[in-house]
C-alpha positions as CSV (number, residue, x, y, z in Angstrom):
1,M,15.3,-19.6,-22.1
2,V,16.1,-16.6,-19.9
3,V,13.5,-14.1,-18.8
4,V,14.7,-10.6,-18.1
5,G,12.6,-7.9,-16.3
6,G,13.9,-4.6,-14.9
7,A,17.1,-5.4,-12.9
8,D,16.3,-9.1,-12.5
9,A,16.8,-12.2,-14.7
10,G,16.0,-15.8,-14.3
11,R,16.1,-19.1,-16.2
12,V,12.7,-20.6,-17.1
13,V,12.5,-24.1,-15.4
14,R,8.8,-24.9,-16.0
15,V,6.1,-23.7,-18.4
16,L,2.6,-24.0,-16.9
17,D,0.7,-22.5,-19.9
18,G,1.1,-19.9,-22.7
19,D,1.5,-17.0,-20.3
20,T,2.6,-18.5,-16.9
21,L,6.1,-19.6,-16.2
22,E,8.2,-20.8,-13.3
23,V,11.5,-18.9,-13.3
24,L,14.6,-19.8,-11.2
25,H,15.5,-16.7,-9.3
26,D,18.0,-16.7,-6.3
27,N,17.9,-20.5,-6.5
28,K,14.1,-20.5,-6.0
29,A,11.4,-21.3,-8.5
30,E,9.0,-18.4,-8.7
31,R,5.8,-18.4,-10.6
32,I,5.5,-15.5,-13.1
33,R,2.5,-14.4,-15.1
34,L,3.5,-12.4,-18.2
35,S,2.1,-8.9,-17.8
36,G,-0.5,-7.7,-20.3
37,I,-0.6,-11.2,-22.0
38,D,-3.6,-13.5,-22.1
39,C,-2.9,-16.8,-23.9
40,P,-5.1,-19.9,-24.2
41,E,-4.9,-22.3,-21.2
42,K,-3.7,-25.9,-21.8
43,G,-7.3,-27.2,-22.0
44,Q,-8.5,-24.5,-24.4
45,V,-8.3,-24.3,-28.2
46,Y,-4.7,-23.8,-29.3
47,G,-3.6,-24.1,-25.7
48,T,-1.4,-27.1,-26.2
49,A,0.2,-25.6,-29.3
50,M,1.0,-22.4,-27.5
51,L,2.5,-24.4,-24.7
52,Y,4.7,-26.2,-27.2
53,H,5.9,-22.9,-28.7
54,V,6.8,-21.5,-25.3
55,V,8.7,-24.6,-24.3
56,S,10.6,-24.8,-27.5
57,G,11.6,-21.2,-27.1
58,T,9.8,-20.1,-30.4
59,R,9.5,-16.3,-30.7
60,S,5.8,-15.8,-30.1
61,S,3.6,-12.7,-29.8
62,C,2.5,-14.1,-26.5
63,L,6.0,-13.8,-25.2
64,E,6.4,-10.2,-26.4
65,G,6.3,-8.2,-23.2
66,R,8.4,-7.0,-20.3
67,L,8.2,-8.3,-16.8
68,R,7.5,-5.5,-14.4
69,C,8.4,-5.3,-10.8
70,A,6.5,-8.1,-9.0
71,N,7.4,-10.0,-5.9
72,K,6.1,-13.6,-6.0
73,G,8.6,-14.9,-3.5
74,G,7.9,-12.7,-0.6
75,S,9.0,-9.3,0.8
76,S,11.4,-8.3,3.5
77,M,8.6,-6.2,4.9
78,K,7.2,-6.6,8.4
79,T,3.5,-5.9,8.4
80,L,1.0,-5.2,11.2
81,L,-2.6,-5.7,10.4
82,A,-4.9,-3.8,12.9
83,V,-8.5,-5.0,12.8
84,D,-11.7,-4.2,14.6
85,G,-14.4,-6.0,12.7
86,S,-15.7,-2.9,10.8
87,D,-16.5,-2.9,7.1
88,H,-13.4,-0.8,6.4
89,S,-11.3,-3.2,8.5
90,N,-12.6,-6.2,6.6
91,E,-11.7,-4.5,3.3
92,A,-8.2,-3.9,4.6
93,V,-7.8,-7.6,5.3
94,R,-8.8,-8.4,1.7
95,A,-6.4,-5.8,0.4
96,L,-3.5,-7.9,1.6
97,Q,-4.0,-10.1,-1.5
98,F,-2.2,-7.4,-3.5
99,F,0.9,-7.4,-1.2
100,A,3.8,-9.8,-1.2
101,Q,4.2,-12.3,1.6
102,A,5.7,-10.3,4.5
103,E,8.7,-11.4,6.4
104,R,6.5,-11.2,9.5
105,L,2.8,-10.7,9.7
106,T,1.1,-9.6,12.9
107,L,-2.6,-9.5,13.5
108,L,-3.8,-7.1,16.2
109,H,-7.2,-6.4,17.7
110,V,-7.4,-3.8,20.5
111,L,-10.2,-3.9,23.1
112,N,-10.9,-0.2,24.0
113,S,-11.5,-0.8,27.7
114,S,-11.9,1.7,30.6
115,K,-11.5,-0.9,33.3
116,S,-9.2,1.2,35.4
117,V,-11.7,4.0,35.7
118,F,-14.6,1.7,36.2
119,S,-12.8,-0.2,39.0
120,I,-12.5,2.9,41.2
121,M,-16.2,3.8,40.9
122,A,-17.8,0.4,40.9
123,T,-19.3,-1.8,43.6
124,R,-18.3,-5.4,44.1
125,E,-21.4,-6.5,42.2
126,D,-20.7,-4.1,39.4
127,M,-17.1,-5.4,39.2
128,G,-18.4,-9.0,38.9
129,A,-20.7,-8.0,36.0
130,F,-17.8,-6.0,34.4
131,T,-15.5,-9.1,34.7
132,A,-18.1,-11.3,33.0
133,R,-18.6,-8.7,30.3
134,E,-14.9,-8.4,29.7
135,K,-14.6,-12.1,29.3
136,I,-17.3,-12.1,26.6
137,I,-15.6,-9.2,24.9
138,R,-12.2,-11.0,25.0
139,E,-13.8,-14.2,23.5
140,D,-15.4,-12.1,20.7
141,G,-12.0,-10.5,20.1
142,E,-10.3,-13.9,19.8
143,R,-13.1,-15.1,17.4
144,L,-12.5,-12.0,15.3
145,L,-8.8,-12.7,15.1
146,D,-9.5,-16.3,14.1
147,R,-11.9,-15.1,11.4
148,V,-9.4,-12.6,10.1
149,Q,-6.7,-15.3,9.9
150,S,-9.1,-17.5,7.9
151,L,-9.6,-14.6,5.4
152,L,-6.0,-14.0,4.7
153,P,-4.8,-14.7,1.2
154,K,-3.0,-18.0,0.8
155,H,0.3,-16.4,0.0
156,A,0.2,-14.3,3.2
157,G,2.1,-16.9,5.2
158,P,1.9,-17.6,8.9
159,A,0.6,-14.8,11.2
160,T,0.9,-14.1,14.9
161,K,-2.3,-12.9,16.7
162,Y,-2.4,-10.4,19.5
163,L,-5.4,-9.3,21.6
164,Q,-4.6,-6.2,23.7
165,I,-6.5,-3.8,25.9
166,G,-6.1,0.0,25.9
167,S,-6.3,3.0,23.6
168,P,-6.4,1.6,20.0
169,A,-4.1,4.2,18.5
170,E,-1.6,4.0,21.3
171,V,-1.6,0.2,21.3
172,V,-1.2,0.0,17.5
173,V,1.7,2.4,17.4
174,S,3.4,0.7,20.4
175,M,3.0,-2.7,18.8
176,A,4.3,-1.4,15.5
177,R,7.3,0.0,17.2
178,E,7.9,-3.2,19.2
179,Q,7.6,-5.4,16.1
180,K,9.7,-3.0,14.0
181,A,6.9,-2.9,11.5
182,D,7.5,-1.4,8.0
183,L,3.8,-1.2,7.3
184,I,0.5,-0.9,9.3
185,V,-2.6,-2.0,7.4
186,M,-6.0,-0.8,8.7
187,G,-9.4,0.5,7.8
188,A,-10.1,4.2,7.4
189,R,-12.9,4.3,9.9
190,G,-13.8,1.8,12.7
191,L,-16.9,1.1,14.7
192,G,-17.1,4.5,16.5
193,P,-20.3,6.5,16.8
194,I,-19.4,9.1,14.1
195,K,-20.1,7.5,10.7
196,E,-20.2,10.4,8.4
197,R,-16.4,10.9,8.5
198,L,-14.5,8.9,5.9
199,F,-11.2,9.2,7.9
200,G,-11.6,8.3,11.5
201,S,-9.9,9.7,14.6
202,V,-8.1,6.5,15.4
203,S,-6.6,6.3,11.9
204,H,-5.7,10.0,12.1
205,N,-3.9,9.5,15.5
206,I,-2.0,6.4,14.2
207,L,-1.0,8.3,11.1
208,T,0.3,11.1,13.3
209,L,2.1,9.0,15.8
210,A,3.5,6.0,13.8
211,S,7.0,6.1,12.3
212,C,6.3,3.5,9.6
213,A,4.2,3.5,6.5
214,I,0.4,3.1,6.9
215,L,-2.1,1.7,4.3
216,I,-5.5,3.1,4.9
217,V,-8.4,1.4,3.2
218,H,-12.0,2.8,2.9
219,G,-13.7,0.4,0.5
220,P,-13.3,-2.6,-1.7
221,V,-9.9,-2.9,-3.4
222,K,-10.3,-4.5,-6.8
223,A,-6.7,-4.1,-8.1
224,M,-3.3,-2.8,-7.3
225,K,-1.7,-2.0,-10.6
226,Q,-1.7,1.8,-11.1
227,I,0.1,3.7,-8.3
228,L,0.1,7.5,-8.1
229,L,3.1,8.9,-6.2
230,P,2.9,12.6,-5.5
231,L,6.3,14.0,-4.5
232,Q,6.8,17.3,-2.6
233,G,10.6,17.4,-2.3
234,P,13.8,15.3,-1.9
235,S,12.7,13.9,1.5
236,D,9.5,12.6,0.0
237,A,11.5,11.0,-2.8
238,E,14.0,9.3,-0.5
239,A,11.3,7.9,1.7
240,A,9.3,6.6,-1.3
241,V,12.3,4.8,-2.7
242,R,13.2,3.3,0.7
243,F,9.7,1.9,0.9
244,L,9.5,0.6,-2.6
245,Q,12.9,-1.1,-2.2
246,L,11.0,-3.5,0.1
247,K,9.2,-4.9,-3.0
248,P,5.9,-4.7,-1.1
249,F,3.5,-5.6,-4.0
250,H,2.5,-9.1,-5.0
251,D,2.1,-8.3,-8.7
252,A,3.6,-5.9,-11.2
253,V,2.7,-2.2,-10.7
254,E,3.2,1.0,-12.7
255,V,4.2,4.1,-10.8
256,T,3.2,7.7,-11.9
257,L,5.4,10.2,-10.1
258,L,3.5,13.5,-9.8
259,T,4.8,16.9,-8.8
260,V,2.3,19.8,-8.4
261,L,3.3,23.4,-8.7
262,P,0.8,25.5,-6.7
263,S,-1.0,28.0,-9.0
264,T,0.3,31.3,-7.4
265,E,1.6,34.4,-9.1
266,P,5.2,33.9,-10.4
267,P,7.7,36.1,-8.7
268,G,9.1,39.1,-10.6
269,P,8.2,40.5,-14.0
270,G,7.7,38.5,-17.1
271,D,5.2,36.4,-18.8
272,A,3.3,34.1,-16.4
273,A,3.0,31.2,-18.8
274,T,6.7,31.3,-19.6
275,A,7.6,31.5,-15.9
276,Y,5.3,28.5,-15.1
277,A,6.8,26.5,-17.9
278,E,10.3,27.0,-16.7
279,I,9.4,26.2,-13.1
280,L,7.4,23.1,-14.2
281,E,10.5,21.9,-16.2
282,K,12.6,22.2,-13.1
283,Q,10.0,20.3,-11.1
284,A,9.9,17.6,-13.7
285,D,13.7,17.4,-13.8
286,S,13.8,17.0,-10.0
287,I,11.7,13.8,-10.1
288,K,13.4,12.2,-13.1
289,G,16.2,10.9,-10.9
290,T,13.7,9.2,-8.7
291,A,11.9,7.7,-11.6
292,E,15.2,6.3,-12.9
293,R,15.9,4.8,-9.4
294,L,12.5,3.1,-9.5
295,R,13.1,1.7,-13.0
296,A,16.4,0.3,-11.8
297,L,14.4,-1.5,-9.1
298,G,12.2,-3.1,-11.8
299,Y,9.2,-0.7,-11.7
300,Q,7.6,0.9,-14.7
301,A,7.8,4.6,-13.7
302,H,7.1,7.9,-15.5
303,E,6.9,11.5,-14.4
304,V,4.1,14.1,-14.6
305,A,4.4,17.8,-13.6
306,V,1.3,20.0,-13.5
307,V,0.1,23.3,-12.1
308,G,-2.8,23.5,-9.7
309,E,-3.9,23.4,-6.1
310,P,-2.0,20.4,-4.7
311,A,-4.7,18.4,-2.9
312,T,-7.3,19.0,-5.6
313,T,-4.9,18.1,-8.3
314,I,-3.7,14.9,-6.6
315,L,-7.4,13.8,-6.2
316,Q,-8.2,14.7,-9.8
317,E,-5.1,12.9,-11.2
318,A,-6.0,9.8,-9.1
319,I,-9.5,9.7,-10.6
320,T,-8.4,10.5,-14.2
321,R,-5.7,7.9,-14.2
322,C,-7.9,5.3,-12.4
323,S,-5.3,4.9,-9.8
324,D,-5.6,1.9,-7.5
325,L,-3.4,3.4,-4.8
326,I,-2.1,6.9,-3.8
327,L,1.4,6.5,-2.3
328,M,2.3,9.8,-0.6
329,G,4.4,11.3,2.2
330,T,2.8,13.0,5.2
331,R,5.7,15.2,6.5
332,G,7.1,17.0,3.5
333,R,9.8,19.6,3.7
334,Q,10.8,21.5,6.8
335,G,9.3,24.7,8.0
336,I,6.3,26.4,6.5
337,T,6.2,24.0,3.5
338,R,5.9,21.1,5.9
339,L,2.7,22.5,7.4
340,V,1.3,23.0,3.9
341,L,2.1,19.5,2.9
342,G,0.5,18.3,6.1
343,S,-2.7,20.0,5.1
344,V,-2.5,18.4,1.6
345,S,-2.2,14.9,3.1
346,H,-5.1,15.7,5.4
347,A,-7.3,16.8,2.5
348,V,-6.4,13.8,0.3
349,L,-7.1,11.3,3.2
350,H,-10.5,12.8,3.8
351,K,-11.6,12.6,0.2
352,M,-9.5,9.7,-1.1
353,P,-11.0,8.0,-4.1
354,C,-8.8,4.9,-3.6
355,P,-6.7,3.5,-0.7
356,V,-3.8,5.7,0.5
357,L,-0.5,4.4,1.6
358,A,1.2,7.1,3.6
359,F,4.9,7.0,4.4
360,H,7.1,9.2,6.6
């Protein structure tokens, strides 16, 4: 029996139950669960019969389905997980269960120390107390990294731990550059004194300074199946495809490509509704090519074009579609439109109903 999904195919080498197979792909056995199918387990009623039908290759309703883009065998992605012990940071750690095993996983905790300033002003006694306190803080940081490592999903693979001192944003960006990271994973807000803001200053600075993609988590992540991908131009589309080529997700995902036409007066005379319809059609056509490229990579992808205020529309679409993730660019087009897109990203990040994965 041969299983085909998207651009990939593989021969079934083992059947675990009615909806779980092991498929030989690139000379490796990869475990695949058939999407949207829930068959009896071997120990349940009809479970053994279903197993027999699957093994014998009988055409069964439980085998009617299409494998969507999932990456059980690991990703070529290099991931940096920045942690600080906050609730948002802990949820970011748990969110890794929805991502494929990275080629390299780095755990980083940054001690925000002002030792250099303190050293100039302090007495010898003060310095002794500061050194003792710093030792305690370092030990706490090492325990935090150990705890984070113990919470990683089993498929995350080996991780390298780093404990650094300095400005958190600067250290994270520098480490990401040094490790040639494709993705930074972090909580939206840390342990700072300002709690009413959903999107913290450290996250904002990292998003501004980093050159790689950043996953920002602000609460429990229960699934990673429905992805909303707002696109604001060709540069966004190219960056999105480059990132998705890394096959970052552990399980199959569906991608909704969204383009939003700002609700302004159409130029020149003519019926407004007709003008909007024509422009919307052009907008939709512009993302069809991107959707086709994603389908060629094995993703389920479809396009949506709407009229509205961009940030508000993106947030509404995410809520209406029960999106598990908003995947969006931060830079946009050049010139004035780039500034507009920056404000859209900023607004979405401050009101995000689900995690946001921002790419450049």
